[in-house]
C-alpha positions as CSV (number, residue, x, y, z in Angstrom):
1,M,72.9,42.7,-40.0
2,L,69.2,43.3,-38.5
3,S,66.3,43.9,-40.1
4,D,65.1,48.0,-39.9
5,E,61.8,47.1,-39.5
6,K,59.6,49.4,-37.8
7,F,57.3,48.5,-34.9
8,A,54.9,51.7,-34.8
9,V,51.4,51.3,-34.0
10,L,50.0,54.8,-35.7
11,D,51.2,56.5,-38.8
12,V,50.3,60.0,-38.0
13,Q,52.4,63.3,-38.3
14,L,52.7,64.7,-34.7
15,Q,52.8,68.7,-34.5
16,S,55.5,70.1,-32.1
17,D,52.6,71.9,-30.1
18,L,50.1,68.7,-29.6
19,N,48.8,67.3,-26.5
20,K,50.0,64.0,-27.3
21,S,47.4,62.7,-24.2
22,F,44.6,62.5,-26.8
23,F,43.5,64.1,-29.5
24,G,41.4,63.2,-32.6
25,K,38.4,63.6,-34.7
26,E,34.7,62.7,-34.5
27,Q,31.8,63.5,-37.0
28,A,28.2,62.4,-37.3
29,S,25.8,63.0,-40.0
30,K,22.1,62.5,-41.5
31,G,21.6,61.7,-45.0
32,Y,18.6,60.6,-47.3
33,Q,18.6,58.6,-50.2
34,N,14.7,57.1,-50.4
35,N,14.5,57.2,-46.8
36,T,17.0,59.0,-43.9
37,K,20.1,57.4,-43.0
38,F,22.1,58.4,-40.0
39,G,26.4,57.8,-40.1
40,A,29.3,58.8,-37.5
41,Y,33.0,58.7,-37.7
42,G,35.2,58.6,-35.0
43,N,39.3,58.2,-35.0
44,F,40.6,59.0,-31.8
45,F,44.4,58.7,-30.6
46,S,46.3,58.9,-27.3
47,L,50.5,58.3,-27.7
48,N,52.1,58.3,-24.5
49,E,56.1,57.1,-23.3
50,N,55.1,53.3,-22.9
51,F,51.4,53.1,-24.5
52,N,49.9,54.2,-27.3
53,L,46.5,54.0,-29.0
54,Q,44.6,54.1,-31.5
55,L,40.9,53.9,-30.9
56,F,38.7,54.3,-34.6
57,G,34.8,53.6,-35.6
58,E,32.7,54.5,-38.6
59,S,29.4,53.9,-39.8
60,T,27.9,54.8,-43.6
61,N,25.3,54.1,-45.9
62,F,27.2,55.4,-48.9
63,G,29.8,53.7,-49.2
64,N,32.5,56.0,-49.0
65,N,34.4,54.8,-46.1
66,R,37.4,56.7,-44.3
67,I,38.6,54.3,-42.6
68,D,40.7,50.9,-44.6
69,L,42.5,48.0,-43.0
70,K,45.2,49.3,-45.1
71,Q,45.5,52.7,-42.9
72,I,46.1,50.6,-39.6
73,K,49.8,49.9,-38.8
74,N,50.8,46.2,-38.2
75,I,47.0,44.5,-38.6
76,G,47.4,46.0,-41.9
77,E,50.3,45.0,-42.8
78,E,49.2,41.8,-45.2
79,A,46.7,43.7,-47.1
80,V,49.1,46.4,-47.8
81,Q,51.8,43.7,-49.1
82,N,49.2,42.4,-51.3
83,M,48.3,45.8,-52.8
84,L,51.7,46.1,-53.5
85,S,53.1,42.6,-54.7
86,L,52.7,41.9,-58.9
87,P,49.8,40.6,-59.9
88,K,50.3,36.7,-61.5
89,D,47.7,36.6,-64.0
90,F,44.7,39.2,-65.4
91,N,42.0,37.8,-62.6
92,E,44.0,39.1,-60.5
93,V,44.6,42.4,-62.0
94,K,40.9,42.9,-62.2
95,E,40.1,41.6,-58.5
96,R,42.6,44.8,-57.9
97,Q,41.2,47.9,-56.0
98,G,40.8,50.8,-58.1
99,L,41.0,49.2,-61.9
100,Q,37.3,49.7,-62.1
101,K,37.3,53.2,-60.9
102,E,40.4,53.9,-63.6
103,L,38.8,51.8,-66.3
104,Y,35.1,53.1,-66.2
105,G,34.9,55.4,-63.3
106,F,31.2,54.7,-61.1
107,N,30.3,53.0,-57.8
108,N,28.4,49.7,-59.1
109,F,26.4,49.1,-56.0
110,T,22.8,50.1,-55.3
111,Q,23.0,49.8,-51.5
112,N,26.0,50.1,-49.5
113,D,26.1,50.0,-45.7
114,N,28.6,49.3,-43.4
115,S,30.2,49.9,-40.3
116,I,33.7,49.6,-38.9
117,L,34.9,49.4,-35.0
118,G,38.5,48.7,-34.0
119,L,41.6,49.4,-31.7
120,S,45.1,49.4,-32.4
121,T,47.6,49.4,-29.5
122,N,51.6,49.4,-28.1
123,F,52.6,49.1,-24.9
124,V,56.4,49.2,-24.4
125,L,56.8,46.7,-21.7
126,S,60.6,47.5,-21.7
127,E,63.2,49.6,-23.9
128,Q,63.8,46.0,-26.2
129,T,60.3,45.1,-25.6
130,D,57.1,45.9,-27.2
131,L,53.5,44.0,-27.3
132,Y,51.2,44.9,-30.2
133,F,47.2,44.3,-30.0
134,G,45.1,45.2,-32.8
135,T,41.2,44.3,-33.8
136,F,39.5,45.5,-36.9
137,N,36.0,44.3,-37.3
138,K,33.4,45.1,-40.0
139,Y,29.6,44.7,-41.0
140,A,29.2,45.2,-44.9
141,F,25.7,45.1,-46.6
142,T,25.7,45.7,-50.3
143,K,23.3,45.3,-53.2
144,N,23.4,45.4,-57.0
145,A,21.8,44.9,-60.0
146,S,22.2,44.9,-63.4
147,Q,20.9,43.7,-67.2
148,T,23.6,41.4,-68.7
149,T,23.7,39.6,-72.4
150,Q,26.4,36.7,-72.5
151,F,27.8,35.4,-75.7
152,F,30.0,32.0,-76.4
153,Q,31.6,31.3,-79.3
154,N,29.9,34.2,-81.2
155,I,26.4,32.8,-79.8
156,L,24.2,34.5,-77.7
157,Q,23.3,32.4,-74.5
158,N,22.1,34.3,-72.2
159,Q,19.9,37.8,-71.5
160,L,19.6,37.9,-67.9
161,Q,18.4,40.4,-65.0
162,I,20.5,39.9,-62.2
163,D,20.1,41.1,-58.6
164,N,22.6,40.2,-55.4
165,T,22.9,40.9,-52.0
166,N,26.0,40.3,-49.9
167,R,26.0,40.4,-46.3
168,E,29.6,40.3,-44.3
169,L,30.5,40.0,-41.3
170,H,34.5,39.7,-40.4
171,T,36.8,40.0,-37.3
172,K,40.4,40.3,-37.7
173,N,42.4,40.0,-34.4
174,K,46.3,40.4,-34.3
175,L,48.7,39.9,-31.1
176,Q,52.1,40.7,-31.3
177,L,55.3,40.6,-29.1
178,K,58.6,41.9,-30.1
179,H,61.9,42.1,-28.5
180,T,65.1,43.3,-29.7
181,E,68.5,43.6,-28.2
182,K,72.1,44.2,-29.5
183,H,72.5,41.4,-31.3
184,I,69.0,39.5,-31.1
185,K,65.7,40.0,-32.7
186,I,62.6,37.7,-31.3
187,K,58.8,38.6,-33.2
188,T,56.1,36.2,-32.2
189,D,52.6,36.7,-33.3
190,V,49.1,35.3,-33.5
191,N,46.1,36.7,-35.8
192,Y,42.6,35.0,-35.7
193,V,40.3,36.0,-38.5
194,W,36.7,35.1,-38.2
195,F,34.4,35.5,-41.6
196,D,31.0,35.3,-41.8
197,N,29.4,35.8,-45.6
198,A,26.0,35.5,-47.2
199,I,25.2,36.0,-50.9
200,Q,21.7,35.9,-52.5
201,T,21.3,36.2,-56.1
202,Q,17.9,36.2,-58.2
203,A,18.4,35.6,-62.1
204,E,15.6,35.6,-64.8
205,S,15.4,35.1,-68.0
206,G,11.7,34.0,-68.9
207,F,12.5,31.5,-66.2
208,N,14.1,32.2,-62.5
209,R,16.8,31.2,-60.5
210,D,17.9,31.4,-57.5
211,F,21.4,31.0,-55.4
212,D,22.2,31.7,-51.8
213,R,25.2,30.9,-50.4
214,E,26.3,31.0,-47.1
215,N,30.3,30.7,-45.8
216,R,31.1,30.4,-42.6
217,T,35.4,30.9,-41.9
218,R,37.4,31.0,-38.8
219,N,41.4,31.1,-39.4
220,L,44.4,30.9,-37.2
221,Y,47.8,31.9,-37.9
222,L,50.9,31.9,-35.9
223,N,54.0,33.4,-36.9
224,N,57.6,33.4,-35.1
225,A,60.6,35.0,-36.3
226,I,64.5,34.9,-34.8
227,E,67.1,37.2,-36.0
228,Y,70.5,36.6,-34.5
229,E,74.0,38.4,-35.3
230,F,77.2,36.5,-34.4
231,S,79.7,39.0,-36.0
232,S,79.2,42.1,-38.1
233,K,79.7,39.6,-40.9
234,I,77.9,36.9,-40.1
235,G,73.9,36.4,-39.1
236,A,71.3,34.0,-39.0
237,V,67.5,34.5,-39.6
238,A,65.0,31.7,-38.5
239,K,61.1,31.9,-39.0
240,T,58.3,29.6,-38.6
241,S,54.8,30.0,-39.4
242,Y,51.5,27.7,-39.1
243,K,48.0,29.0,-40.9
244,S,44.5,26.3,-40.2
245,E,41.9,27.9,-42.2
246,D,38.5,26.6,-41.6
247,Y,35.2,26.8,-43.4
248,R,32.0,25.6,-44.7
249,I,30.1,27.2,-47.1
250,Q,26.2,25.8,-47.4
251,S,24.9,26.4,-51.1
252,F,21.0,26.5,-51.9
253,F,20.3,26.3,-55.7
254,E,16.2,26.8,-57.3
255,T,15.1,26.9,-60.8
256,D,11.7,26.4,-62.7
257,D,13.8,26.1,-66.0
258,S,13.4,22.2,-66.8
259,D,15.9,22.3,-69.6
260,I,18.7,23.3,-66.5
261,A,17.4,20.7,-64.3
262,A,17.3,17.6,-67.2
263,F,20.9,18.7,-68.2
264,I,22.3,18.3,-64.3
265,G,20.3,15.0,-64.3
266,R,17.2,15.5,-62.2
267,S,13.7,13.8,-63.2
268,I,11.3,16.9,-63.2
269,D,8.4,15.6,-60.6
270,E,7.6,18.9,-59.2
271,S,7.6,22.9,-61.0
272,V,10.8,23.9,-58.6
273,Y,13.8,22.1,-59.1
274,E,16.0,22.3,-55.4
275,L,20.0,21.6,-54.8
276,N,21.6,21.9,-51.1
277,Q,24.9,21.2,-50.6
278,I,27.0,21.7,-47.4
279,N,31.1,21.9,-48.4
280,D,33.2,21.1,-45.6
281,H,36.8,22.6,-45.9
282,K,40.1,22.6,-43.8
283,E,43.6,23.7,-45.2
284,T,47.0,23.8,-42.7
285,Q,50.0,24.5,-43.5
286,F,53.2,24.9,-42.0
287,V,56.2,26.4,-43.1
288,Q,59.8,26.5,-41.4
289,D,62.3,29.2,-43.2
290,I,66.6,29.0,-42.0
291,R,68.7,31.6,-43.7
292,L,72.6,32.3,-43.3
293,N,73.8,35.5,-43.7
294,L,77.2,36.2,-44.8
295,K,78.3,39.5,-45.2
296,S,81.5,40.1,-47.3
297,S,83.4,42.9,-49.5
298,W,81.3,41.5,-52.6
299,G,78.0,41.5,-51.3
300,N,75.3,40.2,-48.8
301,H,74.8,36.6,-49.1
302,F,72.2,34.6,-48.0
303,F,72.2,30.4,-47.8
304,G,68.6,28.9,-46.6
305,Y,66.3,26.2,-47.0
306,R,62.6,26.5,-46.9
307,W,60.2,23.4,-45.8
308,R,56.6,24.1,-46.9
309,Y,53.5,21.0,-46.2
310,N,50.0,21.7,-46.7
311,Q,46.9,19.3,-46.3
312,L,43.2,19.4,-47.6
313,E,40.6,17.8,-45.6
314,N,37.2,18.1,-47.7
315,S,33.8,16.4,-47.7
316,K,30.5,17.7,-49.8
317,N,26.9,16.4,-49.1
318,T,23.9,17.2,-51.1
319,N,20.1,16.0,-51.1
320,F,18.9,13.8,-53.6
321,S,22.8,12.5,-53.9
322,N,21.9,9.6,-56.6
323,Q,19.7,11.8,-58.9
324,F,22.4,14.1,-60.6
325,D,24.8,13.3,-63.8
326,F,27.2,15.4,-62.0
327,E,29.1,14.2,-58.6
328,F,28.2,16.9,-56.2
329,N,29.2,14.2,-53.1
330,N,32.5,13.9,-51.8
331,P,33.3,11.5,-48.8
332,N,35.8,12.6,-46.1
333,Q,38.8,13.0,-48.3
334,S,42.9,14.2,-47.3
335,L,45.3,15.7,-49.8
336,D,48.3,17.4,-49.1
337,Y,51.9,18.5,-50.8
338,R,55.5,19.1,-49.7
339,L,57.9,21.0,-50.7
340,H,61.6,21.3,-49.9
341,N,63.8,24.3,-51.1
342,G,67.5,25.0,-51.4
343,I,67.7,29.0,-51.8
344,Y,70.8,31.3,-52.4
345,S,70.1,34.9,-52.3
346,Y,72.3,37.4,-53.5
347,Q,72.8,41.6,-52.5
348,N,74.9,44.0,-53.7
349,A,75.7,47.8,-55.1
350,F,78.1,48.2,-58.2
351,G,78.0,52.2,-58.0
352,E,75.1,53.1,-59.4
353,L,73.6,49.7,-59.5
354,S,72.1,47.6,-57.4
355,I,71.1,43.9,-57.5
356,N,68.9,41.6,-55.4
357,T,68.4,37.8,-56.8
358,D,66.6,34.8,-55.1
359,L,67.6,31.3,-57.0
360,T,65.9,28.5,-55.5
361,L,65.7,24.5,-56.2
362,S,62.8,23.0,-55.4
363,E,61.4,19.7,-54.7
364,M,57.8,19.2,-54.4
365,E,55.8,15.7,-53.6
366,F,52.1,16.1,-54.8
367,P,49.0,13.9,-55.5
368,F,48.7,12.8,-59.4
369,G,45.5,10.7,-59.7
370,E,45.7,7.8,-57.2
371,T,49.6,7.9,-57.0
372,R,52.0,10.7,-55.7
373,E,54.5,12.1,-57.9
374,K,57.8,13.9,-57.1
375,D,59.5,16.6,-59.1
376,Y,62.4,19.4,-59.2
377,F,61.7,23.1,-60.4
378,F,64.3,26.0,-60.4
379,Q,62.7,29.1,-59.3
380,Y,64.1,32.7,-59.7
381,S,63.5,36.3,-58.7
382,L,65.6,39.3,-59.8
383,A,65.3,43.5,-58.9
384,L,67.8,45.7,-60.5
385,N,68.3,49.7,-59.9
386,Y,70.2,52.0,-62.1
387,D,70.6,55.4,-61.3
388,F,71.7,57.4,-63.7
389,S,71.7,60.1,-61.5
390,E,69.8,62.5,-59.2
391,T,66.9,62.6,-61.5
392,A,66.8,59.6,-63.7
393,S,66.4,55.8,-62.6
394,L,66.0,52.5,-64.3
395,D,63.8,49.5,-62.4
396,F,64.0,46.1,-63.7
397,M,62.0,42.9,-61.5
398,G,61.6,39.8,-63.0
399,S,60.1,36.4,-61.2
400,K,59.3,32.7,-62.4
401,T,57.9,31.1,-59.2
402,L,55.8,27.7,-57.9
403,G,52.1,29.0,-57.3
404,N,50.5,26.6,-54.8
405,F,49.9,23.5,-55.7
406,P,46.3,23.5,-56.5
407,L,44.6,21.4,-53.4
408,D,41.3,22.6,-54.1
409,K,41.1,22.0,-57.8
410,I,42.1,18.1,-57.7
411,I,39.6,17.5,-54.0
412,G,36.4,15.0,-55.0
413,G,32.8,17.0,-55.5
414,S,31.4,19.7,-58.1
415,Y,30.2,22.3,-56.7
416,F,27.8,25.6,-57.9
417,Q,30.5,28.4,-57.6
418,N,27.4,30.9,-58.2
419,F,23.9,31.0,-59.8
420,Q,25.4,29.8,-63.1
421,T,28.5,28.1,-62.9
422,I,29.3,24.6,-61.9
423,F,32.9,23.8,-60.3
424,L,34.1,20.4,-62.5
425,P,37.3,18.9,-60.5
426,S,39.9,17.1,-62.0
427,Q,43.0,14.6,-60.7
428,F,45.5,15.2,-62.9
429,L,47.0,18.2,-62.1
430,E,50.7,19.4,-62.0
431,P,52.9,22.2,-60.2
432,F,52.6,25.4,-62.4
433,F,54.8,28.3,-62.8
434,N,53.9,32.3,-62.3
435,T,56.1,34.7,-63.9
436,T,56.3,38.6,-63.7
437,Y,58.6,40.6,-65.5
438,T,57.9,44.7,-64.5
439,L,60.8,47.3,-66.6
440,S,60.2,51.1,-65.2
441,Y,62.3,54.4,-66.3
442,F,61.9,57.6,-64.5
443,K,63.7,61.0,-65.7
444,N,63.2,64.9,-64.3
445,F,64.3,67.2,-66.5
446,R,64.4,69.5,-63.8
447,S,65.6,72.7,-66.1
448,R,62.5,72.3,-67.8
449,N,60.1,71.2,-65.4
450,F,59.4,68.2,-67.3
451,E,59.3,64.7,-66.0
452,I,58.5,61.0,-67.8
453,D,57.5,58.0,-66.1
454,A,57.1,54.9,-67.7
455,A,56.7,51.2,-66.9
456,V,55.6,48.0,-68.9
457,L,54.0,45.0,-66.8
458,H,53.7,41.4,-68.0
459,G,52.3,38.3,-66.5
460,I,51.9,34.7,-66.9
461,S,50.3,31.8,-65.5
462,E,49.8,28.2,-65.9
463,N,46.7,27.4,-63.8
464,L,43.8,28.5,-66.0
465,N,40.5,26.4,-65.9
466,N,38.7,25.8,-68.7
467,Q,35.4,27.3,-69.7
468,T,32.7,25.9,-71.3
469,F,29.1,27.2,-71.8
470,S,26.2,24.0,-72.1
471,N,22.4,24.4,-71.6
472,K,22.2,28.0,-70.2
473,L,25.1,27.1,-67.4
474,I,28.8,27.7,-67.5
475,L,30.9,24.7,-66.7
476,Q,34.3,25.7,-65.4
477,T,36.8,22.6,-65.3
478,A,39.7,22.4,-63.2
479,D,42.7,22.5,-65.9
480,Q,46.1,24.6,-66.3
481,L,45.7,26.4,-69.2
482,Q,47.8,29.4,-69.8
483,S,46.3,33.5,-69.2
484,S,48.6,36.3,-69.3
485,Y,48.8,40.1,-69.9
486,T,50.7,43.1,-70.5
487,A,49.9,47.0,-68.8
488,Y,52.1,49.6,-70.8
489,S,52.0,53.4,-69.1
490,V,53.8,56.3,-69.9
491,K,53.2,60.0,-68.0
492,F,54.5,63.0,-69.4
493,K,54.3,65.7,-66.4
494,K,55.1,69.4,-67.3
495,T,54.5,71.9,-65.0
496,L,53.9,75.8,-65.5
497,G,53.9,77.9,-62.3
498,Q,50.6,76.3,-60.6
499,T,49.4,74.3,-63.3
500,K,50.3,70.7,-63.8
501,L,49.8,69.1,-67.5
502,I,49.7,65.3,-67.5
503,L,49.8,63.1,-70.8
504,E,49.0,59.8,-69.8
505,P,48.8,57.0,-72.7
506,E,48.3,53.6,-71.4
507,M,47.6,50.2,-72.7
508,L,46.4,46.7,-71.6
509,N,46.0,43.7,-73.5
510,N,45.2,39.6,-71.7
511,S,44.6,36.9,-73.1
512,F,42.7,33.7,-71.6
513,Q,42.9,29.9,-73.3
514,Y,39.9,27.5,-73.1
515,L,38.9,24.6,-75.0
516,V,36.6,23.5,-77.1
517,E,36.4,19.5,-78.0
518,D,39.7,19.2,-77.6
519,N,40.7,22.3,-79.3
520,L,42.7,25.1,-77.8
521,Q,41.1,28.6,-78.6
522,T,42.3,32.1,-77.0
523,N,40.2,35.3,-76.2
524,K,42.3,38.5,-76.2
525,S,41.3,41.9,-75.2
526,H,43.3,45.0,-75.8
527,R,42.4,48.1,-73.6
528,Y,43.8,51.8,-74.9
529,L,43.2,54.6,-72.9
530,L,44.3,58.3,-73.4
531,G,44.1,60.6,-71.2
532,F,45.2,64.3,-71.1
533,K,44.9,66.0,-67.2
534,V,45.3,69.8,-66.1
535,D,45.5,70.2,-62.3
536,T,46.1,74.3,-61.7
537,G,45.7,76.4,-58.7
538,I,45.7,80.1,-61.0
539,F,44.3,81.6,-58.6
540,E,44.3,81.8,-54.8
541,F,41.3,81.0,-53.8
542,L,40.5,78.0,-56.7
543,D,42.2,74.6,-57.7
544,A,40.8,73.2,-60.9
545,N,41.1,69.4,-62.4
546,L,40.3,68.6,-65.5
547,L,40.7,64.9,-67.3
548,S,39.9,64.0,-70.5
549,K,40.5,60.4,-71.4
550,Y,39.6,58.3,-74.4
551,S,39.3,54.5,-74.0
552,H,39.0,51.7,-76.9
553,F,38.6,48.2,-76.0
554,E,39.0,45.5,-78.7
555,F,37.8,42.1,-77.6
556,E,38.5,38.9,-80.2
557,N,38.3,35.3,-81.0
558,I,40.2,34.8,-84.3
559,T,39.1,30.9,-84.3
560,D,35.2,31.7,-84.4
561,D,35.5,35.2,-86.2
562,F,34.4,36.6,-82.5
563,Q,35.1,40.7,-82.5
564,D,33.4,43.4,-80.5
565,T,34.7,47.0,-79.9
566,F,33.7,49.3,-77.2
567,N,34.6,53.1,-77.3
568,F,33.8,55.9,-74.7
569,L,34.6,59.2,-74.1
570,T,35.4,60.1,-70.3
571,N,35.3,64.2,-69.4
572,S,35.6,65.1,-66.1
573,I,36.2,68.6,-63.6
574,T,36.6,69.0,-60.0
575,L,36.9,72.1,-58.6
576,K,37.6,73.2,-54.4
577,S,37.3,76.8,-53.6
578,K,38.5,78.1,-50.2
579,L,36.9,81.3,-49.0
580,M,36.5,83.5,-45.5
581,S,40.1,82.5,-44.9
582,D,39.6,79.4,-45.5
583,Q,37.0,78.6,-43.5
584,L,34.5,77.9,-46.0
585,L,35.0,74.9,-48.3
586,M,33.1,74.3,-51.6
587,A,34.1,71.6,-53.7
588,L,32.4,70.8,-57.1
589,G,32.9,67.2,-59.3
590,F,31.3,66.8,-62.7
591,K,32.1,63.6,-64.9
592,S,30.4,63.0,-68.3
593,V,31.1,59.8,-70.1
594,Y,30.0,59.2,-74.0
595,F,29.2,56.1,-75.6
596,L,30.2,56.5,-79.1
597,Q,28.3,52.6,-80.1
598,S,24.8,53.5,-78.4
599,K,24.9,57.5,-78.4
600,D,24.0,57.6,-74.9
601,Q,25.9,59.6,-72.0
602,F,26.3,59.1,-68.2
603,N,26.2,62.4,-66.4
604,H,27.3,62.5,-63.0
605,L,27.6,65.5,-60.7
606,D,28.9,65.4,-57.2
607,F,28.7,68.4,-54.5
608,V,30.6,69.4,-51.2
609,L,29.9,72.6,-49.1
610,R,31.8,72.6,-45.4
611,K,32.2,75.2,-43.0
612,K,34.7,75.5,-40.7
613,T,34.4,77.5,-37.2
614,Q,36.8,80.2,-35.0
615,T,36.8,76.8,-32.5
616,N,37.4,73.1,-33.6
617,W,33.7,72.6,-35.1
618,S,33.2,72.1,-38.8
619,F,29.9,71.4,-40.7
620,F,29.5,69.9,-44.0
621,L,26.6,69.1,-46.4
622,S,27.6,66.6,-49.2
623,I,25.3,65.8,-52.3
624,S,26.5,62.8,-54.6
625,N,24.8,61.5,-58.3
626,L,22.6,65.0,-58.2
627,L,21.6,64.4,-61.6
628,N,20.7,60.8,-60.4
629,A,22.2,59.1,-63.2
630,K,20.6,55.7,-63.6
631,S,23.0,53.1,-65.0
632,F,26.5,52.5,-66.6
633,E,27.8,50.2,-69.4
634,T,30.6,47.8,-69.3
635,R,31.8,44.8,-71.5
636,D,34.2,42.3,-70.7
637,F,35.1,38.3,-71.5
638,N,34.7,36.7,-68.8
639,Q,37.6,34.1,-69.8
640,A,35.8,32.0,-72.7
641,V,32.1,34.3,-72.1
642,F,31.8,37.4,-73.5
643,T,29.8,39.9,-71.1
644,S,27.6,43.0,-71.8
645,T,26.3,44.7,-69.0
646,E,24.2,47.4,-68.2
647,N,24.8,48.4,-64.4
648,A,22.8,50.2,-61.7
649,V,24.6,52.6,-60.0
650,F,24.1,54.6,-57.0
651,K,21.2,56.8,-56.5
652,R,20.9,60.3,-55.6
653,Y,21.8,60.9,-52.0
654,F,21.9,64.0,-49.8
655,N,24.6,64.0,-46.5
656,L,24.7,66.7,-44.0
657,G,26.9,66.3,-41.1
658,I,29.0,67.9,-38.1
659,T,32.9,67.3,-36.9
660,Y,34.5,68.3,-33.8
661,K,38.2,67.9,-34.3
662,F,40.4,67.9,-30.7
663,K,43.5,67.9,-29.6
């Protein structure tokens, strides 16, 4: 009846002869890209009967971090959950780590310096009680540059040279206590997150636009959970969580473009127009969840109640407050919503079929204009798994759930989101649904060394803001339009001795709605990819990985007769060779991208050489972007605005280092 969640501080596989008291790896490097750059890496472990420790740190100037928050047990579990959850709309799909690499395969930064320092510990206080503490701290400084052309309704709006600088410092800290006995499990944790982010953007198109934004955030999270087993067939779970997110955003916008200044409403007395704004924002959330678990011969039943309260307090203040057509100020304002949920969950297995479903009846009280409304909603989620045999399975997941009520979209006061986008709130928004479905099938033909892995993913969200272009600025107006995406993927895998052949056709479609003079329009994107991979180890000392992928992108809006096609062919090869009884490792990676419309070609070459010694030392030399490729072309709909971008890529660099591994 009780959950079987593991409470491990470290995720490492120990060897039988390993000295558990202290082991790990450290590395130092010296690189060159325009100037000399130093790097370091350390990952240390100590495993004992009552105390486990992981101490890690890294500093790199080349954006190639080996340490990631998701790799750190307990403190990184939220990051992993976000990574594994189904995306609700295409904007979230685009933000997922790995999509750009999958579609294009390049680093779109010109500078990437970052440092990481952290600690993860677990104290065994008794046979039943563990205490965990973890801290993850990161500093990052990145730059990127691009030349961007923007179209709205098939009309050229902007041609911009954009330079961005991003400085970020954040710390995440977690203290967790867990107590487990025969019939009870208790877990409580406190999390503190501090975040400081500064963005500077310079955009030039004949006139200049400078935009600076600094975001300072302090977040506190408290979570408590208790599970109790009354008998082998009856149990109860109670969870309580509290969240407080408090941040201040200071924005500065400056331009010498009189058209923009006049559109916003500022009379031009000087050659440069400025706007300063302070946005103070505090969100509080409280959630109480109680469930009763009944186990019977026909399944597990969960009967529960969840109460949720969200409050948002906000104020916005600007200079020249009486000189704008847009309302950039907001006096102290507080809004909240309340959500009551009655929940029934069911879990069972019927032979080879397993089922897991949640049914929820919800009552939400929310602000609507100057009044408050109350409405009722039905939510569901369903997961089915059918195992045809040990080598074949079919999975289905579907859900229709309420999104978080958009208090931040109805709170008063407009603000600049970036150097060219103004957000305009709206008081009359309602609760909305996110809907996702996924279907996957796997079949392994063992006698033929052949596998099929197919999946379909579909998502719909009804919380999209409207987007229009006016006087060189993008107006983002709070709305609840629909966005959707559908992804198809099939992988055919054939094994021939030491060689694996993979054919992977994929398709990704998405659509965005927007309004022009109250007329509903839809932008659509279609991405078709066909990849062929060969992984082979035909020689004992040489592994080869080859990829050839054709990418065909279509962008369209039927209403205004807009259509654009973007085709490119990617070919890459990676060779890895181990010589001298595996003491010498050489790796070579080459990627060539040919753009069919422009006839341009992007060539990228990486080289790594690593030499191990008879002791625990090793030396390495890496060279990235040896051919010094300068730029990479991308095209996409930014909702209603179509953009064609020439992205500057990370320049050639050399890195020489030494590694010591001890145990």
